[in-house]
N, C-alpha and C positions, 0 to 999 in steps of 0.2 A: 214216798210220802214224807214230808217234814212235819215236825211237831214243834210248835212254839210253846215253851214251858214258862208259865208265869207263876211266881210265888204268890199265890192268892188263897183265900179261904176256900174257893171252889176246888182248886186243885188239891189242897191239903185234904179236904174231905174225900175227894175222888180217890186219891192215893191210898187213904186209909181203907176205903171200901175195897179197892183192888187188892191190897195186901191181905185182907180178910178172905176175899174170894179166892185168891190164889192158894192160900193155905188150906182152904176147904176143898177146892175142886181140881186144882192144877198140879199140886205137889203131893207126891207120896211122902209121908212123914219120914220114912227111913231113907228113901233113895233120892229125894229132891230132884225130880225131873218133871218137866211140863208135859201134860197130856195134850197132844195135838188135836184130838177130836174135840176136847172141851174148848180149846182155843178157837176152833172153827166156829163153834156155836156162839161165841161171845166176843169175837175179835172186834166187831164194829163198835161195841159199847166200851170195851176196855182198852183198845189200842192206844189212845192218847195217854192214858194214865200209865200203861205198861211202859211207854216210852219214858215217862217221867222217872220211873224206877231204874232206868238204865243209865242215868247220868253218872259219868265217871269222875268228873272234877269240874270245878269252876275256878276261873281266874278272878282278877280284881273286879269288884262290883258284880260278880256272878254272871258275867256276860258271855264268857266262852263256855260252851257246853259241848261235851263229847257224848254222842248218843248213838243208839242203834235204831234202825228203822224197823217197822213192823214186818216188812218183807224179810229182812235179814234174820230177825228173831224167829219168824215162822219157818224160814228155810232151815235154820239150824235145828229147830225142834224136829222138823221132818227128817233131817239127816240122822239125828240121834235115834228117832223111832225106827227108821228103816234099817239101822245097823244092828238091830237086836230082834230076836224072835218074839220077845215079849213087848208089852207097851211101855215098859220102864227099863232103865239102865242104871247101873251103879255109877256114882260120881267118879270113883277111881278110874273106871275104864274110859270115861270121857276126858280125863285130865292126865293121860299118860302118853308119853312118846318113847319110841325106841330109837337109839342113836349110836353112832360110832365116832370116836375121836381118832384122827390120823393126820398125816401130812403128805403133801406132794413133795417132789424134789427135783431140782435142776442144778447141775454143776455150772457155775458161772465161768465163762471163758476168761482167760487171763486178761485180755484187753478190756474187759468190762468190769473188772473187780475194783471196788472202792475200798478205802482204808477204814478201820474201825476208829473209835474215838481216841485211842492211844496213838494212832498214826503209825503203828508198827505192824499190824496184821491186816492181810487182805481178806475181804469177805468173799469167800469162794463158794459158799453154799446159799442157794436160794430155795425157799420152801414156803408153802402155804399150809398153815396150821388150820384145821377145820373141825367143826362138829357137823356131821351129816345126820339130819332127821330122816330116818328111813320109814318109820311108821308113826301115824298119829298126826294131829294138827300142829303145824309149826308155830301157830299163834299162841299156843300154850306157853312158849318160851318168849319172855319179854326181851331178853338180851343175853349175849354170851360175852364174857370178858376173858381175855387171854393175858395172864400175868407172866412177864418175862423179866426176871430180876436184874439181869445185866444190861438191859436195853434202856434207852432214853427216848420217850417216856417208858415206864415200866409196865404200863397196862394199855392194851388196845381193846376197844369195845366194838362189837358188831351188833347193831340193832335190827338189821333187815337181812334175812336170808335170801339167797337166789336159788332158782331151780337149776339143778345140775344132773348130768347123767354120769353115774359112776363107771369105772372100768369094766365092771361085769354087766353093764347095761341097765342096772336098776336106777330108778329115779330117786332123787333126794332133794331136800332143802338144806342149803349149806350156809352156816355162819362161819366166817373165816377171817384170817389176817395173813397178808403176805409179807415176808421179811427176808433179810439176808444176814448171814452170820459167818464167822471164821472157824466155827467148831460146833460140836453138839450142844444142845440146849434142852433143859428141862422146863417145861411150861406148866403153870397151874391154870386150869380151865374151869371157869365158874359159869354154870347155867342158872339163870334166874328166871323163875316162872312168873306168869302174869298174876299170880296170887302172892308172890313174895318168897316162895320156897327156893332155896339155893342148894345146888349140888356141885361139889368140888371134885374135879378129876385131875390127876397128874398125867402128863404125857411127855416122854422123852423124844425129842425130834430125831427122826431117822435121817442121817446125812449121806445116804447113798440110795440109788434108785431101787436096788433090789429089796432092801428091807422096808423101804417106804411102801412097797406094794404087798407087804405081808398081810395075812388075814387079820382083821381087826375084831376085837371083842364087841359084841352087841350089848349095849347097856340100856338101862331104863331110867327115865326121869318121871316122877309122879308129882304133880302139883296137888298138895294136900289141903290147900286153902282155897277160898272162893276166888274165882277168876275176876280180875278187874279189866275193864276195857283198856286196850293199848293207848298210851298217851303219845301225843305228838311230841317230836323231839324239840328241845329248846333251841332257840336261835343262838348262834355263837355270840359270845359276850361282845366282841368288838365289831360285829358286822353292822355296817351303817346302811340305812335305808330311809326312804321318805314316801309319803303318800299324798294323793290328791283325790278328794271326794267331791264330785260335781252334784249339786243339789238345787232345788228351788224352794221358795217359801212364799206365802201370801204377801201381798204388798205391805200389809200392816206390820210384817215382821222384818224390820230393817236390819241391814248388816251390823250396825252398831249394837243393836239389841242382842243379836245372835252372838257376837263377840263377847259382850258382857255376860251373857248366860254361860257360855263355855268357860270363861275365866272364873266365874263364881263357882261353878260346879266342879270343874276339873283342875282348877288352879293354873298357875303360870300366866304369862302375858299373851294376849291375842291382839293382833294388829289388823285394822281394817284398811286395805289398800284402796286407793281412789280409782285406780284403773288397772287393766291387765298388765301393762308394762311395768308399773310399780310392783305389782304382785309377783313378777318374775325375779325380783331382786332377792337374793338370799338373806334371810335374817334368822336369828336364833329364837324364833317364837312361832306359834301357829298364826296363820293368816286367813282372813276372809277376803277373797279376791273376786271381783266382778268377772263374769264369764259370758261373753256375747254369743257363744256358739250354742248355748242351751236354749231349748224351745219350751215354752210353758205348756202344761197339759190342757186338754180341752175343757175340763171342769174348772180350771183355774187359769183362764186366758191372760190375766194380768198377774204377774208374779215377779219376784226378785230372783235373778239367776246368778249363782255364785259357786265358787268351789272353796272347800276347806283344805288348806295346804299346810302340811306339817313342816316343822324344822327338821334338821338332820337327827334321826333317831338311831339308837343302837340296841341290838339284842333284845333280851326279855324285858328290860326296863323300858325300851321303846314301845313294845307291845302293850305294856301297862299304860303308857301315856295315850296310846291310841284307844285303848279300852275306855279310859276316863273321858276322852273327848266324844267318843261315840255314845257313851251313856248320857252325856250332856245333851247331845243332839236329839237323842230319843226321848228325853224328858221335856223337850220344848213344847209349848202350846201357843198357837197352833203348830202342828208338826211340820217338819221339813218333808219334802217329797222327791221322788225320783221318776224318771221315765226313760224311754229308749234313746233320747238325744244325749243322755248323760253317760259318763263312765266313771270308773274307779281306777286310778293309775298308781303303779308302784315303781319307785326308783330304787335300784340296787347299786350300791357303791362297787365299782370295779377298778379303783385306782391302783390296786396292787396286782392286777392281771397283765400278763404279757399279751402281745398280739396273737400268739399261738393259742393261748388260753381263751381269748375272746372268740377266736375262730371255732373252738370246740363248743362253746356255749351256743353260737349261732348254728352250728351243724346239728346239735341236738334239738334246737328249737324247730328248725325246718323239718327234721326227721319226724318229730312228734306233733307238729302243728295240727294235723288233722284230728288226732285224738284229743288234744287240748281243747279244740272247738267243742267237743261233746260235753265238756264240763259246764258249758255256758249256754244261756238261752240262744235261740235261733238268731235273734237280732245281733248277737255278738260273734257270729260265725262267718267264715268266708262265704261270699255270695250274697250277703244281706246288703240292703241299701246303706245301712249304718256302717258296715265294714268298708264299703267303697269310699265312704266319706271321711271316716275318722281313724280307721285302723286296718289298713290294707294288708293283704297276705304277704309275708316275707318269703314264703315258699314260691309264690307266683313271681315275686320280684327277682329272685335268683334265676328263675327259668327264662330262657331265651329260645329262639328257634333251634339252636344246636344243643340246648340243655333241656332234656325231657324227663330225666329220672333223678332219684336221690343220689345215686353214685356220681352223676355229673354235677349236681348241685354241690355236693361235698367237695368235689375236686375244684370247682370254681372258687369256693371259699378258701380251700387249702392253698391256692395259688396266690392269695392276697399277702402283701408284704408289710402293710402298715394299717393303722386304724382307719385312715381315709379310704383305702381301697376296700376294706371290709364293710364300711358304712355304705359305700357306693353300690356294692353288691346287694346288701340287705335292704337298703332304703333307696330304691331307684328314684332318680331325680332329686336326691338330697332332701327328701321330704321327711318330716317327722311323723306323718300320719300313717304309721305302720304298727302292727301288733307289738313288734319289738323295735324300739326306736333307739338308734345309736348316734343321733345327731348331736347330742350334748358332748360326746367325746370328740367330735370333729370341731365344734365351735369353741370348745374349752370352757363352756359355761359351767359345767359341773361334771365330775367323773362318774357318771351313772349310765346304766342301761335302763330304759323306761319300758315297762310292760303296760300297754295302753288298752288291752282288750276287754278287761273285766267289766261287767255291767255295774251300773251305779247301785249302791247299797248303803244302808246304815245298820246292817246286821253284823255284829262283831264276829261271830263264827266264820262268816264268809270272808270278811276282811282279813282276819288273822290267818286263816288257812291259805288265802291267796298270797299273802306276804311270805309265809313259810315256803310255799311252793316256788315262788319266784327266786327266793334266796337259795333254796336247795338246788334248783336247776342251774343257777350260776355257779355256786361254789363247787358242787360235785362235778359238773361238766369240766370246770377248770382244773380240778385236781386229778381226774381220772384219765385214762388213756383216750386217744381220739376215738370217737364213736364210729361204728360201722355204719354204712349207708342204710342198711336194712333193705327189706324187700318192698317194692312199691305195691305189691299185691297183698301185703300182710293185712289181716283183719284188724279192725279197730280194737277188738278184745285183746289180741296179742300185742298190739301197740301199747295199750293201756298197761298190761302186765310188764312189758319191757321197760316202759318209762319209769314205773315205780320200783321195779326190782333193781335196775341197773343205773338209774340216774338219781331219782328223788330219795330212795332208800328210807322211807318213813311209812310204816304200815298203817298207823293211825290216820295219816294224811291220805293214804291210799283208800282207806275205808270211807273217809269223808267224801272223796270225789267219786268213789264207786256209787255211793248213795245219791250224790248229785246227778250223776249220769242216769241212774234209774228214774229219778224224779223228773228229769227233763226229756225222757224218751217220748217220742211222738210229737216233738216240736213244741213243747210247752214253753210259754213265756211267763216271766215273773214281773216285768216292769209294766207300769201304766203306759198308755199311748201318749204321744205328744201331738202337736198340731199336724193334722194330715193323716196320721196312721190309724185314726179311728175308723176311716173308711177304706183301709187297706193300702193307702199310699204311704211312702216313706216320710220320715220327719221332714218338714219343710223348714229349712234354716239356711242362713248364709254363714259360711265359715269366716271367722274373723281374719282380717289381713294382718298377720304378724309374721315375723321371721320364722322359718322352719327350724 
């Protein structure tokens, strides 16, 4: 369930009522814990306002909201209640984890040793410094930083733990950093809780395998402050990206008026392109571009069809510009609209990636394509009429008669020697109508990978989250080791966990898409129909004839 939170008198009054009600019925004054039975009785009335109380932060114009769903809150309450013999539990027991600090060790073979910064000493020790959470909820820990004074940079931060099995067979959640050195090192390890509490631990790196396996002291971290929702990681400052928002508007709302409204509300210059070809020319401003592939909705058979195209954007400042433009679009009257014939596309700059790095991005995309489908409405998944028309499956494109599983798909990509061969494998027929489009890299039009799959939207949380997801998929795939092919029979749940643990590495983004998946279970759709789909047929449209 999603909740749209509007800052209005109605919600202000509702929130005030909820705060009073919670204080009277749900919270024990001393122990501060929700009573699940009381929640059962009143959840239908209070759920929307409870959601309003879980807002973690807002970005520019208050449009990006991090929130918890009713189901998530309810589940957490049930888990808390079930873990105690009584109906209440102390805050301290809910905000405590037990952990160990240690390191693995490997002697680097002579032929693999690199020199340190002085150029005089060989780095013959390889180790992974870790914090293993053995008991408690790892989401109590916001991040772990590892300070290594003689290194450059001196601090390494881990925001997302991975599930590991320790040598004794016990399961743990591991925050870690892997490094090489030419001698022993003493590290300062800082655990920061989701409420802001910090615990500092010192650890001397063991540089032989025997001592690295010594028994480690079990330590305790207790978050003494109120837990805050995990925040999505910031986009890297220099990361370039761009977006395209496909929309419709009533015939009375002409492109020039839309451009003027955006310019007046969000600032900057907005260009109205006269045709799609002109709109494809790069300029350093937002553009309103005619789009002939879009079909009007049945309730608005005559409409203006267009897309809002961004200039090259960078990092967090780029997200702020997106936020301002989306706010302007949402404030228009009459409003712009979306339906199934439209999409939201993200371009991620890959100008600094090698062919091998591009291959790793593609391997991860086809490995996780099935579970990525579950983030999105049915009309944006493999097998839908819209998919066959606008964003075909890359996984299917890589497959041939002799390529039937992920291991073989990964091998086919690994055998590529240049950008052109990678694009031919991923975009069969040199078409750009794939979920992941590489044709811009082949034509030289711009150095970007284009993610074409997302449904059309003017909701900033969806837009910013998908931008973050696409950027994380590209950057982390490029910098990490080549991915394993994975098991073709692996459940979607395990695929989801693997994608966010090992590739995306952003727990707040994981939570966002976990809620999205829950919301879309059972084949729910969010877009309005376009011409034809109101009676069960696919959108009726003619694809514009332009270069792929």
